[in-house]
BAVEX-995488 format. One record per residue (C-alpha): y, x, z; residue in three letters. Coordinates in steps of 0.25 Angstrom, whole numbers, plus 5000, padded with zeros to 4 digits. Each point is the difference from the previous one (the first is absolute). Layout:
BEGIN
YXZALA
...
***
This chain:
BEGIN
505750574987MET
501149895002GLN
500049864994LYS
501449944998LEU
500149854995LEU
501149924996SER
499649865004VAL
500649865001PRO
501049995012SER
499249905007ASN
498850095000LEU
500650135006VAL
499949955015ASP
498649964999TYR
499450104990PHE
499350095009TYR
499549895009GLU
499449924989LEU
499450114992GLU
499550075013GLN
500650134997ILE
500950105008THR
501350064997THR
499550145000ASP
499750004985GLU
500749884996TRP
501449954999PHE
500649884994CYS
501349944997THR
500749904991SER
501250024990ASP
501349965007PRO
500249855000VAL
500749954987GLY
500050134993SER
499250044987LYS
499750155000LEU
499050014989GLY
498850095002SER
500950135000GLY
501049945010GLY
498849945008GLY
499350145001THR
501350065005THR
500149895011TRP
498650015003LEU
500050155002LEU
501350005008GLU
499549895009SER
498850075003CYS
500750135003TYR
501049935009ARG
498749955008ASN
499150124999LYS
501050124997GLY
499650075013ASN
501450085000ASN
499650064987LEU
501050014988SER
499749904989PHE
499550124991ASP
499150055011GLU
499449865003TRP
499849984985LEU
499150124999ARG
499349995013SER
499049904995ASP
499549934988LYS
500449854998ARG
499549884992ILE
501149904997LEU
499649864996LEU
501149904995HIS
499449875005ALA
501349915003GLY
500649904990GLY
500149855000GLN
498649984993SER
500549894992ARG
498850004990ARG
499050015012LEU
500549915010PRO
498749985008GLY
500250145005TYR
501550025001ALA
500149985015PRO
499150125003SER
500350084987GLY
499150024988LYS
499550135005ILE
499249925011LEU
499349914991THR
498649985004PRO
499050054989ILE
498649944999PRO
498950105001VAL
499550054987PHE
498649954997ARG
499550144995TRP
500650085011GLU
499550055013ARG
500850035013GLY
501149914998GLN
500649925011LYS
500149855001LEU
501550015004ASN
500450104990GLN
501349984993ASN
500850074988LEU
500650105010LEU
498650055005SER
499550004986LEU
501150084993GLN
500250105011LEU
498850094999PRO
500350044986LEU
501550045004TYR
499550085012GLU
499050074991ARG
501150044990ILE
501050045010LEU
498950095008SER
499750074987GLN
501450024996ALA
500750145001PRO
500750035013GLN
501349984992SER
499849854998LEU
500249935013HIS
500349864995THR
499249894992LEU
500749874996ILE
499249884996ALA
500249854998SER
499449905010GLY
499549904990ASP
499050084992VAL
498650045002TYR
499750134993ILE
498650065001ARG
499250114995SER
498650055002ASP
500150134994LYS
500550135007PRO
501550034998LEU
500450114991GLN
500850125006PRO
501449965003ILE
501050104994PRO
501350055007GLU
501249924995ALA
501249935005ASP
499449874996VAL
498649974997VAL
499749864994CYS
498649934998TYR
499849914988GLY
498849934993LEU
499650004985TRP
500149854997VAL
500149914988ASP
501450004994PRO
500249865002SER
499950025015LEU
500950115000ALA
501149914994THR
500149945014HIS
500250125008HIS
500650145000GLY
499450104991VAL
500050165001TYR
500150064986VAL
499550144998SER
500050094988GLU
498650014994ARG
500050155001ASN
500550005014ASN
499349885007PRO
500150045014ALA
501650005000GLU
500949884999LEU
500850004988ASP
500749875004PHE
499749875007MET
500349864994ILE
500049865006GLN
499249884993LYS
500050064986PRO
499749914988THR
498750024993LEU
500850054988GLY
500650105008LYS
498750055005LEU
499450004986GLU
501250094996GLU
499850095012LEU
498550024998SER
500350094988LYS
500450115008THR
499849965014HIS
499049945010ILE
500349905011PHE
499549965014LEU
500349875007MET
500850025013ASP
499149955012ILE
501150035010GLY
499450115007VAL
501050125001TRP
500050135008LEU
501350065003LEU
500450145005SER
501150015011ASP
501050044990LYS
499749874991ALA
500149925013ILE
501450055003ARG
500549984986LEU
499449855001LEU
500749985013MET
501350054994GLN
499949914988LYS
499749885009SER
501450015006ARG
501349944996LYS
500950114993LYS
500850075011ASP
499449925011SER
498850005009ALA
499749854998ASP
498749974992LEU
500149934987THR
498949944990TYR
499350114994TYR
498649994993ASP
499050115000LEU
499349964988TYR
501149954990SER
501150095004GLU
499550135008PHE
498850004990GLY
500849994987LEU
500750125004ALA
498850095001LEU
499350084989GLY
500250104990ASN
500849904992HIS
500449895009PRO
500749874996LEU
501050005011LEU
500950135001PRO
500150055014ASP
500150155001PRO
499450015014GLU
498849914997LEU
499850064987ASN
499750135006GLU
498849955009LEU
498750044995SER
499049884997VAL
498550004998ALA
499249884995ILE
498649985004LEU
499149894995PRO
499249945011LEU
498650034996GLN
499149875000GLY
501249935005GLY
500149855001GLU
501349925002PHE
500049865007TYR
501349935002HIS
500249905011TYR
501549964997GLY
499849854996THR
499149885004SER
499350014987ARG
499750155002GLU
499549985014LEU
498849934993ILE
499950074987SER
500150145007SER
498949965010THR
499149944989LEU
500150134992SER
499650085012LEU
498949915003GLN
499550014986ASN
500150154999LYS
498550005002VAL
499149904993TYR
498750085002ASP
499249915010GLN
499350125006ARG
501450045006ARG
500449875004ILE
499449995014ILE
500149855005HIS
499249894992ARG
501149895000LYS
500549954987ILE
501349925001LYS
500249874992PRO
501250084993ASN
500250155000PRO
501549985002ALA
499849945014MET
500450085012PHE
499949945014ILE
500250095013GLN
500449985014ASN
499849854998SER
499149885003CYS
499749924987THR
499249885002PRO
500649954986VAL
499049994989ASP
500350104989LEU
499650004986THR
500150084987ALA
501349924997VAL
500750075012ASN
500450134992ALA
501150095004ASP
499849965015LEU
500550085012TRP
499849945014ILE
500450095012GLU
500349975014ASN
499849854998SER
499149895003TYR
499749914988VAL
499149885003PRO
499249914991GLN
501249904999GLY
500750104991TRP
499949984985GLN
500350134993LEU
500250044986SER
500350144995SER
501050105002ARG
500349985015HIS
500450105010ILE
499849945014ILE
500550085012THR
500249975015GLY
499549865000VAL
499649975015PRO
498849915003VAL
500249864994ASN
499349884995GLN
500949964989TRP
499649934987THR
500950064990ILE
500050034985THR
500550134995LEU
500450004985PRO
499750124991GLU
500950125003GLY
500549955013VAL
499950095012CYS
500249985015VAL
500650095011ASP
500149965014ILE
500850095009VAL
500150005015PRO
501550005005VAL
500450005014GLY
499049985011ASP
499449864995LYS
500649974986GLU
499650034986TRP
500750014987ALA
499349924988VAL
500250084987ARG
499349954988PRO
500350074987TYR
499550024986GLY
499150124996MET
501150044990ASN
501249975007ASP
501050115000ALA
500949955011PHE
501350034992ARG
501149914994GLY
500949885004SER
499349885004LEU
500749924989THR
499650104989ALA
498949944991THR
499350145000ASP
499950015015THR
498549965003HIS
499449955013PHE
498549965001LEU
499850024985GLU
501149914995LYS
501550014999PRO
500749985014PHE
500849894994THR
498849924996GLN
499450025014TRP
501249955007MET
500149884990SER
498549965002GLU
500349995015ARG
501449934999ASN
500750125005LEU
501450054996THR
500850125003LEU
500749935012GLU
498650015007ASP
500250155000PHE
501450005006ASN
500250125008GLY
499150094993THR
500250104988ASN
499749934988THR
500350114991ASN
498750085002ASP
498649935003LEU
499650125009GLN
501249975009ALA
499949845000ALA
499649935012GLY
498849924994ILE
498950035010PHE
499849905012PRO
499750055014VAL
499049915007VAL
499550005014THR
498549944998ASN
498950014990VAL
500149854997GLU
501450014995GLU
499750134993MET
498949934991GLY
500949884997GLN
501250084996VAL
499150094992LEU
499449884992ARG
501449954997TRP
500550134995MET
498850044991VAL
499349874995SER
500449875006GLU
501549994996ALA
500049855005ARG
499550035014LEU
501149955008GLU
499550055014ALA
500050144994GLY
501449994994LYS
500649955014GLU
499450125007ILE
500650094989TRP
501449945001LYS
500050015015HIS
499450135002ALA
500750145001THR
499950064986ARG
499850154998LEU
500250084987SER
499050104996ALA
500950115005ASP
500149935014GLU
498549985000ILE
499850154998ALA
501050045011SER
499649895010GLN
498450004999ALA
499350025013ASN
499150114995LEU
499250015014LYS
499649854998ARG
499650034985LEU
499150125004TYR
499449925012ALA
499649894991GLN
499450104990ARG
499350065011GLU
499349875005GLU
499549974986PHE
499550144998THR
499349995014ARG
499249884994GLN
499850084987ASN
499350115007TRP
499049915005VAL
499749934987SER
500050124992LEU
499050075010ALA
499149874999HIS
500149994985ASN
499850144998TYR
499149994987GLU
501249934993LYS
501150075007SER
500750145000VAL
499750025014PHE
499050125000TYR
500850074990GLN
501250005009LEU
500550115008ASP
499149975012LEU
500650105009GLN
501349924999HIS
499249875001ALA
499450045013ALA
501350035006ASP
500549864995GLU
498749935006PHE
500450075013VAL
501449975000ARG
499849854996LEU
498949995010ASP
499049964990LEU
498550015002ASP
499350104992ALA
499349954987PRO
498549965002ASP
498950094996GLU
499749984985LEU
498649954997PRO
499050094993GLU
500149944987GLU
501550044999ALA
500450124991GLN
499650125007LEU
501450074999MET
500649875006SER
499050015012ARG
500450155002ILE
501549965000HIS
499749895009ASN
499350085011HIS
501150114999MET
501149905001LEU
499349935012ARG
499950145006SER
501550034998ARG
500449865006ILE
499150025012ASN
500650145003SER
501449954998ARG
499749905010LYS
499550105010GLY
498549974999THR
498950084994ASP
500050014985GLY
498950114999GLU
498849904997ALA
500749944989GLU
500450134994LYS
498650055000LEU
499649874993LYS
501050034989ALA
499450144998PHE
498649955001GLU
500249914988LEU
500750114992LEU
498850085003ARG
499149894995ASP
500849984988GLY
499950154996LEU
498550015003LEU
499949884990GLY
498950024990GLU
499650135006ILE
499549935013SER
499049934991ASN
499750124991GLN
498850075008LYS
499750144998SER
498650064998LEU
500150155004PRO
498950094995GLN
499850155002LEU
500550074988ASN
499950145003VAL
498950115003TYR
499750025014SER
500750135000ASP
501249964993GLN
501449995005ILE
501149904994VAL
501450065001TRP
501249914999GLY
501450065000ARG
501449934998SER
501450044999PRO
501149925008VAL
501149934995ARG
501650005000ILE
500649864997ASP
501350034993VAL
500449854997ALA
499649865003GLY
499250035013GLY
499749875008TRP
500049914988THR
498550034999ASP
499849945014THR
499449865002PRO
500549905002PRO
501250044991TYR
499150054989SER
499249885000LEU
501149904996TYR
500950104993SER
499250114995GLY
500450155002GLY
500650124993ASN
499850145005VAL
500250144995VAL
499250115007ASN
499550144999LEU
498650055003ALA
500250145006ILE
499150115005GLU
500550085012LEU
499950155001ASN
499250004987GLY
498949915005GLN
499749855001PRO
500249985015PRO
499049885002LEU
498550034999GLN
498749935003VAL
498650054999TYR
498849915001ILE
498550055000LYS
498749935004PRO
499450035014CYS
498649985004ASN
500249915012GLU
500349854997HIS
501450005006HIS
501450034995ILE
500750135005ILE
501550004999LEU
500850135002ARG
501550034999SER
500350154998ILE
501549995003ASP
499849915012MET
498850075005GLY
499349875002ALA
498649954998MET
499349875001GLU
498649954998ILE
499849864995ILE
498649935002LYS
500449855000THR
500749904992TYR
500949975012GLU
500450145001GLU
500450004985LEU
500849885001SER
500950065011GLN
501050044990TYR
501249925004LYS
500550105011LYS
501250074994VAL
500050155004GLY
498550015000SER
499750134992PRO
498949924992PHE
500649864997SER
500150034986ILE
498650054997PRO
499449895008LYS
500849894992ALA
499650074987ALA
498650005003LEU
500149855004VAL
500649974986LEU
499050094993ALA
498949915005GLY
499550065013PHE
500349885008HIS
499449854999PRO
501449954996ASP
500050084987PHE
498550034997PHE
499349934989ALA
498750005008GLU
499649975014HIS
499550105011TYR
499949975015GLY
500650145004THR
500850124994LEU
498850085002ASN
499149914991GLU
501150004990GLN
500150165000LEU
498550015000GLU
499949914987ALA
501250084995PHE
499250135001GLY
500950085009ALA
501150005010GLY
501450054997LEU
500850115005GLU
501549994997ILE
501050115002THR
501549984999LEU
501150104999LEU
501549954999ALA
500750134999ALA
501349935003ILE
500749965013PRO
499949855005ALA
501249914997GLY
500450094988SER
500549894991GLY
499250054988LEU
499049885000GLY
499050085007THR
499249885006SER
499949924988SER
499650124991ILE
499050055010LEU
499449864999ALA
499950004985SER
499450145001THR
498949965009VAL
499849874992LEU
499950094987GLY
499050105007ALA
499249885005VAL
500049934987ASN
499450134993ASP
499050025011PHE
499549865000CYS
500149974985GLY
501049885001LEU
500650034986ALA
501549975005TRP
501150064991ASP
501350055006LYS
500649864999ASN
498949945008GLU
500150115010ILE
501549985002CYS
499849855000ARG
498950015011ARG
500950095008THR
501149895001LEU
498949915005VAL
499550125010LEU
501450005006GLU
500049865002GLN
498750015007LEU
500650115009LEU
501249905003THR
501050124996THR
500449924988GLY
500750084989GLY
500249994985GLY
499350064988TRP
501050114996GLN
499450105010ASP
498650014994GLN
500449984986TYR
501050115002GLY
499050105004GLY
498749954993VAL
500850004987LEU
500650144995HIS
501450044997GLY
501349915000ILE
499849864996LYS
500749865001LEU
499049905006LEU
500349854998GLN
499349885005THR
500249854997GLU
500049895011ASP
498749955006GLY
498950055009PHE
499450084989ASN
500950135001GLN
499550094989SER
501150084996PRO
500350044985GLN
500350154999VAL
501050064991ARG
499950165001TRP
501350075000LEU
500350144994PRO
499950115010ASP
501250084994TYR
500949995012LEU
498950055009PHE
499350114992SER
501150074992GLU
500650135006PRO
501449975006GLY
499649865004PHE
498650035007LYS
500750095010GLU
501049895004CYS
498949905006HIS
499950045014LEU
499049945011LEU
500350035014TYR
499249965012TYR
501049955011THR
499050015012GLY
500449865003ILE
498949894999THR
500149855000ARG
498849904998THR
500349914989ALA
499349885006LYS
501249965009GLY
501050014988ILE
499049934991LEU
499849885010GLY
501549985001GLU
500350004985ILE
498749924996VAL
500449895010SER
501449994994SER
499249994986MET
499249895006PHE
501349935004LEU
500750014987ASN
501150075007SER
501150004989SER
500650135005ALA
498650074998HIS
499749934987LEU
501350034993SER
499850155004LEU
498550004995LEU
500549934987ALA
501050114998GLU
499050115003MET
499149944990LYS
501050014989ALA
500450145005HIS
498650054997ALA
500249964985LEU
501350085000ASP
499250125006MET
498949994990ALA
501150004989GLU
500750125006ALA
498650085000VAL
499749954986GLN
501350064995ARG
499950135008GLY
501349975007HIS
499950105012PHE
501349965007ASN
499849854998ARG
498650015005TYR
500550085013ALA
501149905002THR
499049884999LEU
499250075011VAL
501250005009GLY
500249854996LYS
498549975004SER
500350075014TRP
501249915002MET
499249874996GLN
498950055010ASN
501050015011LYS
500649874997ALA
498649935001LEU
499750075013ASP
501150065009SER
498950095007GLY
499750074987THR
501050115004ASN
500050045014PRO
501050095006PRO
499050125000SER
499849984985VAL
501549984997GLU
500350135007ALA
499150084990ILE
500649924988ILE
501450035004ASP
499750155000ARG
499550004985ILE
500649884993LYS
501250074994ASP
498950084992TYR
499349884995THR
500149904989LEU
499149905007GLY
499050005012TYR
499149905007LYS
498949995010LEU
498749954993PRO
499349885004GLY
500649915012ALA
500850125005GLY
500450035014GLY
499450144999GLY
498950084993GLY
500450074987TYR
501450014994LEU
500150004985TYR
501250074994MET
500550024986VAL
500950125000ALA
501250014991LYS
499550134994ASP
499150115002VAL
501150085009GLU
500249875008ALA
498549995002ALA
499950145005ALA
501249985010ARG
499349875006ILE
498750085002LYS
500850115007GLU
500849905009ILE
498749935005LEU
499150125001THR
501050085008ASN
500349895009ASN
498949905001PRO
500249875008PRO
498750015007ASN
498850095001ALA
499249924990ARG
501049994989ALA
499750074987ARG
500150004985PHE
498849974992VAL
499850034985ARG
499849874992MET
499550004986ASP
499849884991LEU
498549965000SER
499449994986ASN
498749955004LYS
500249895012GLY
498749975007LEU
498850094996GLN
498549985003ILE
499050104998SER
498650045005ARG
499350135005SER
***
């Protein structure tokens, strides 16, 4: 997927270096100097420029359909947001959201807006290759995207208050045909919207358009002068858009024929970053999106909520008076007297004494190798109009008044364009910080400061346009990086009141290494447990990236996680008592599970700070629950462990032997840990015995435990977790511990932590609880899912039941390695992983709704989406050997996935129909990939975990 950007001309040569990206997926250019092409003509120019650069000898049409492309229009003069004109509004740094995990300290508008566009384009039909969007907005949505229809043009909109719609383009659709565009209108009045509401509905245009190749060709055609190849001004929204729909406002036979679909962006939010005021108001709205203090991670309370400081050092004293304050890439010392409504950008280290009146902003821009342009301006300055016009404002007052206060006349501006404030040379270029401070004081608050006036009169002066074209962006970025370098240290030190441990710590580790910073100190024991866990994993990552051993720090992180999950259970001692007759056998048996949506969201630490949603099925194999446990008393005071499927036996006579359960691969790790949790060890026993023999003698018998897992290892069906629950369930009954199914599952999560295998809660709940269900947890260390059982119609009715196929691939993979990689990324708040997990969490709700409604095709399609999500989370999920099997049968399926962590084990398929299911069976039975591969009958379990006695 290619990303094409139209940016300010000065940025083109530096964009790749400054943003540390490659030309493989990115291309940027600017509109021809001096030309105004509009969004339509600009789209044509951008596509043709990229084609000339990357056409690879293809025709334009071949090139157009060879890949998907996101086009972002981010050029323009930025008159209303001067502070970010040199680098373009699209690279505006945006503060980390106080309620969000996994964001980056150096994030900007581009990095925030791009993931949604990538998600839309990746889910669009193959006929839609091009997405066009604006670079000065941030659009977000936490909800899954609805299916995108086939159409020449697909436009996304938002349901908004009519008063907001009057400032934007509006899609109008008939009430009885809401998915199709009737016509588009620009900035309608409230009266017009009220009149339309009788027969129509409307959505606000958010500037996100998907275009077919046919629509692109027509747009390019309309962007040219008549009978010429030269480009002309043509606007995508006010010209092209008005010619679309069933009853368009602009007649154009070619455009009128294009099919247009309108989609409301579900859960969509729209934040505009077009002006200085919006820079603060949109950021404030984002920060205040969440007021729930349980979701606000750090403990810092600012003097005023509309106060944003980043990439800066600010010894200045700030109070509640300093509302609407933005400080970025700047040093603001104690000598500054601030009021409100300030944007301060680019100010180097200084010791000035200066007063900023309300509404006055300061922008210092490096030019050349050693100089700076000094640009003060007003929060509401439009940078339009003649210098002599009374409605031309500068620094919150008429420009004529500003001149008069400083005894200036138009003669002082000889040689400059006085007809447009944007083009007027009024901003002095200085060579040192001292001059910078003096001329700034004269320009903003000390009109009688003669030293400042003299500097201004003798300096080279640039216009706003010239500052944008001459800015030394490398120097600007270098200053920002130095401030950020200091910020990393202070944020880590002040972790309790900063966003540090909610950041993407994977990125933070890379930055600590790149900037040659020491790893943060180990946090004290009284620090929050989750912060301590993050701290150790970050230290591990930094050590590893620096070439030293990070394993010890990683183990500390996992130990702390285990301690947190053990929590109250470590203090809840058990008192096992013999609860059977001497000749009785307790028999426990469980189905296995298939996770169809939301797998991984149940896994700590993600589930601990975000909660999880999982939809899974409890299934029996070949008519039997495949996991079985038998416990009976034995006369000798020891414990006998047997495994039928592994052909192994072990006799345990001491506490020490029982506590050796951490060895992964041991056939008896699970029953040993289960017995420890049940109280057959001093760590969890309510009374004290010197030896295991003494305890068993007091208990009244030894124990003989026999296990049967009639399923291959590495199956992906949750075998180890569910077997652990089955053992715990049988021991619970044998020893009269009175645990219910929820407590058994909770202790299974603890058991897996004791084994150091990690894992979440969905496996055990999936097998212990019957049927198909949606399992949901809130955040916190007490992960007790709420269960919502779903109807079994799609799995039991003839015609549907036969379409669910389970095939053992004969390929195995241990989940622990996969688990460790992904859990480490969770510890580090990896933004890529957290965004995928959030999507998977929402996807589980879509799956539950599909099952609830009995939509077979929708269910199967969502199974396929789950598989795509798993592959995105871990590339090793789908090895070539598995892919080869899938390639042979995928045309007969609606969806398929490997349950669990993937990489092997069982393949779950949902066939298109009964005939397709038969064909899949024929293909894989007649030509299996290996000698172990085979079909296994699966049936939905209506019982879950069962415990009975002889």
